[in-house]
C-alpha positions as CSV (number, residue, x, y, z in Angstrom):
1,X,23.7,84.7,60.6
2,X,20.7,87.0,60.4
3,X,20.9,87.5,56.6
4,X,21.1,83.7,56.1
5,X,18.1,83.1,58.3
6,X,16.0,85.8,56.5
7,X,16.9,84.2,53.1
8,X,16.1,80.8,54.4
9,X,12.6,81.9,55.3
10,X,12.2,83.5,51.9
11,X,13.3,80.4,50.0
12,X,11.1,77.8,51.6
13,X,7.8,77.4,53.6
14,X,7.8,78.8,57.1
15,X,7.2,75.4,58.5
16,X,10.3,74.0,56.8
17,X,12.5,77.0,57.6
18,X,11.5,76.9,61.3
19,X,12.2,73.2,61.4
20,X,15.7,73.7,60.0
21,X,16.4,76.7,62.3
22,X,15.5,74.7,65.4
23,X,16.9,71.4,64.2
24,X,13.5,69.8,64.3
25,X,12.0,67.2,61.9
26,X,9.7,69.3,59.6
27,X,5.9,68.6,59.7
28,X,4.1,67.0,56.8
29,X,1.3,69.6,57.3
30,X,0.8,71.5,54.1
31,X,3.0,69.4,51.9
32,X,1.7,69.0,48.3
33,X,3.1,65.5,48.0
34,X,3.3,64.1,51.6
35,X,3.3,60.4,50.5
36,X,6.4,60.8,48.3
37,X,9.2,58.5,49.6
38,X,12.9,58.9,48.5
39,X,13.5,55.2,48.5
40,X,10.3,53.9,47.1
41,X,9.8,56.6,44.5
42,X,13.3,56.6,42.9
43,X,15.5,54.3,41.0
44,X,19.3,54.0,40.7
45,X,20.6,54.2,37.1
46,X,21.7,50.6,37.3
47,X,18.3,49.4,38.6
48,X,16.6,51.2,35.8
49,X,19.0,49.6,33.2
50,X,18.5,46.2,34.7
51,X,14.7,46.5,34.5
52,X,14.9,47.5,30.8
53,X,17.4,45.0,29.6
54,X,17.3,42.1,32.1
55,X,21.1,42.5,32.3
56,X,22.7,43.4,35.7
57,X,25.6,45.8,35.6
58,X,26.9,47.8,38.5
59,X,28.7,50.5,36.5
60,X,26.0,51.7,34.1
61,X,26.2,55.4,33.2
62,X,23.2,57.7,32.9
63,X,24.1,58.2,29.2
64,X,23.9,54.4,28.6
65,X,20.5,54.3,30.2
66,X,19.2,57.1,27.9
67,X,20.7,55.3,24.9
68,X,18.9,52.1,25.9
69,X,15.6,54.0,26.3
70,X,15.9,55.4,22.8
71,X,17.0,52.1,21.3
72,X,14.0,50.4,22.8
73,X,11.7,53.2,21.6
74,X,10.4,53.9,25.0
75,X,8.0,57.0,24.7
76,X,9.6,60.1,26.2
77,X,7.9,63.4,26.8
78,X,9.0,66.9,28.0
79,X,7.1,69.4,30.0
80,X,7.9,72.9,31.2
81,X,7.1,76.2,32.8
82,X,8.2,79.6,31.5
83,X,10.7,81.4,33.7
84,X,9.6,85.1,33.4
85,X,9.8,86.0,37.1
86,X,11.4,82.9,38.5
87,X,13.3,79.9,36.9
88,X,12.8,78.3,33.5
89,X,11.9,74.7,34.2
90,X,11.9,71.6,32.1
91,X,11.1,68.0,33.2
92,X,11.8,65.0,30.9
93,X,9.7,61.9,31.5
94,X,9.3,58.4,30.1
95,X,6.5,55.9,30.3
96,X,8.0,52.4,30.5
97,X,6.1,49.2,29.5
98,X,5.1,48.2,33.0
99,X,3.2,51.5,33.3
100,X,5.7,53.3,35.5
101,X,6.5,57.0,35.1
102,X,10.2,57.7,35.1
103,X,11.5,61.2,35.5
104,X,14.7,61.2,33.6
105,X,16.0,64.8,33.8
106,X,15.0,68.1,35.2
107,X,16.1,71.7,34.8
108,X,15.4,74.9,36.9
109,X,17.4,77.8,35.6
110,X,16.7,81.5,36.5
111,X,17.3,84.5,34.3
112,X,17.1,83.0,30.9
113,X,16.0,85.1,27.9
114,X,13.6,83.3,25.4
115,X,16.4,82.6,22.9
116,X,18.3,80.8,25.7
117,X,15.1,78.9,26.6
118,X,14.7,77.9,23.0
119,X,18.3,76.8,22.7
120,X,18.0,74.6,25.9
121,X,14.7,73.1,24.6
122,X,16.3,72.2,21.3
123,X,19.1,70.5,23.2
124,X,16.5,68.5,25.1
125,X,14.8,67.8,21.7
126,X,17.9,66.4,20.1
127,X,19.0,64.4,23.1
128,X,15.6,62.7,24.0
129,X,13.4,63.1,20.9
130,X,10.2,63.7,23.0
131,X,7.0,62.6,21.4
132,X,5.1,65.6,22.8
133,X,5.7,68.7,24.9
134,X,3.4,69.9,27.7
135,X,4.3,73.5,28.2
136,X,2.6,76.3,30.2
137,X,-0.2,77.5,28.0
138,X,0.2,81.1,29.2
139,X,2.5,82.1,26.3
140,X,1.0,81.2,22.9
141,X,3.8,82.9,21.0
142,X,6.4,80.9,22.7
143,X,4.5,77.7,22.0
144,X,4.1,78.7,18.4
145,X,7.9,79.0,18.1
146,X,8.4,75.6,19.8
147,X,6.0,74.1,17.3
148,X,7.9,75.6,14.4
149,X,11.2,74.1,15.7
150,X,9.9,70.5,15.9
151,X,8.8,70.6,19.5
152,X,5.1,69.8,19.2
153,X,3.2,71.2,22.2
154,X,-0.1,69.8,23.5
155,X,-3.1,72.0,23.9
156,X,-4.8,71.8,27.3
157,X,-6.4,73.9,30.0
158,X,-4.4,74.1,33.2
159,X,-6.0,72.5,36.2
160,X,-3.9,72.9,39.4
161,X,-5.9,70.7,41.7
162,X,-6.4,68.1,39.0
163,X,-2.7,68.0,38.1
164,X,-1.7,67.6,41.7
165,X,-4.1,64.7,42.2
166,X,-2.9,63.1,39.0
167,X,0.7,63.2,40.3
168,X,-0.4,61.8,43.6
169,X,-2.1,58.8,41.9
170,X,1.3,57.9,40.5
171,X,3.3,58.5,43.7
172,X,1.2,55.7,45.2
173,X,-2.0,54.3,43.8
174,X,-5.1,52.8,45.5
175,X,-3.4,49.4,45.6
176,X,-0.2,50.8,47.2
177,X,1.9,50.6,44.0
178,X,4.4,53.4,43.5
179,X,4.4,54.1,39.7
180,X,6.4,57.3,39.9
181,X,10.2,56.7,39.9
182,X,12.8,59.5,39.8
183,X,16.0,58.4,38.3
184,X,18.7,59.2,40.8
185,X,21.5,61.4,39.4
186,X,22.7,65.0,39.7
187,X,20.3,66.5,37.2
188,X,17.3,65.3,39.2
189,X,18.2,66.9,42.6
190,X,15.8,69.8,42.0
191,X,12.9,67.5,41.3
192,X,13.6,65.4,44.4
193,X,13.6,68.6,46.4
194,X,10.3,69.6,44.9
195,X,8.7,66.3,45.9
196,X,10.2,66.4,49.4
197,X,9.4,70.1,50.2
198,X,6.8,71.6,47.9
199,X,4.1,73.2,50.2
200,X,0.8,74.9,49.9
201,X,0.6,78.6,50.7
202,X,-0.6,79.7,54.2
203,X,-3.3,82.3,54.7
204,X,-3.0,85.3,57.0
205,X,-3.9,83.1,60.0
206,X,-1.3,80.4,59.1
207,X,-3.8,77.9,57.8
208,X,-3.0,75.8,54.7
209,X,-4.7,77.0,51.5
210,X,-5.3,75.0,48.3
211,X,-2.7,76.9,46.3
212,X,0.9,75.7,45.9
213,X,3.5,78.2,47.0
214,X,4.9,79.8,43.9
215,X,7.7,81.5,45.9
216,X,9.5,78.2,46.5
217,X,12.7,77.7,44.3
218,X,11.3,74.4,43.0
219,X,7.7,75.6,42.3
220,X,8.3,75.9,38.5
221,X,9.5,72.3,38.4
222,X,6.4,71.5,40.3
223,X,4.3,73.2,37.7
224,X,6.1,71.2,34.9
225,X,5.4,67.9,36.7
226,X,1.7,68.8,37.0
227,X,1.3,69.7,33.3
228,X,2.6,66.3,32.3
229,X,0.6,64.3,34.9
230,X,-2.6,66.2,34.2
231,X,-2.4,65.3,30.5
232,X,-1.2,61.7,30.9
233,X,-3.0,60.4,34.0
234,X,-6.1,62.4,34.7
235,X,-9.3,60.3,33.9
236,X,-11.6,61.5,31.2
237,X,-15.3,61.6,31.7
238,X,-15.5,58.1,30.2
239,X,-12.9,56.7,32.6
240,X,-10.1,56.3,30.1
241,X,-6.7,57.8,30.5
242,X,-5.5,60.8,28.6
243,X,-2.6,59.9,26.2
């Protein structure tokens, strides 16, 4: 239908929408994370549990995996982007002992007032006990409220290109190792869509720019991913890793 087609072009990049409309395989041109692979950059819950414990169980629940992460005191972090004009986003991540970055849970919820955002953040706080929060620095008053409620936010200067490059180094590094793993379950569908489809904007001539498309439904999740990676994986001047 015409209305559906119009909405499709509004909700994703023109390249992706055209590919869906014409039943073609979409081009990788303009993708922010073209080297992301569903299979190599994700883990089943049971696979993640086996890696942590050395015990193989086929019917491990996501809740059991989180309980194990907390029991083993694996460092967990949260990052997020304020949803004033789009969706409020949160991404919960863990750094496991072999150096892998596991994305545990992600949220993208439009239309929230700040008291609802705070309530959701406190739920994440109580469930995961994040060591630190990497929130969009554009709202100092929101960050101040987070700090007062036991959600200590890092201070940093946003770097779009640096953040994207930091994510890319975890998707696949120079040696071919894929350090980024998205835990496969329902609450991570939006972050998987982000990695698969997040595009750069096009200019008036249809050429790819260096700016991620903020109009995509997963763009706020993409920002949240960048804030975490920029702070955790971007090299300092002395070559060390930010922690």
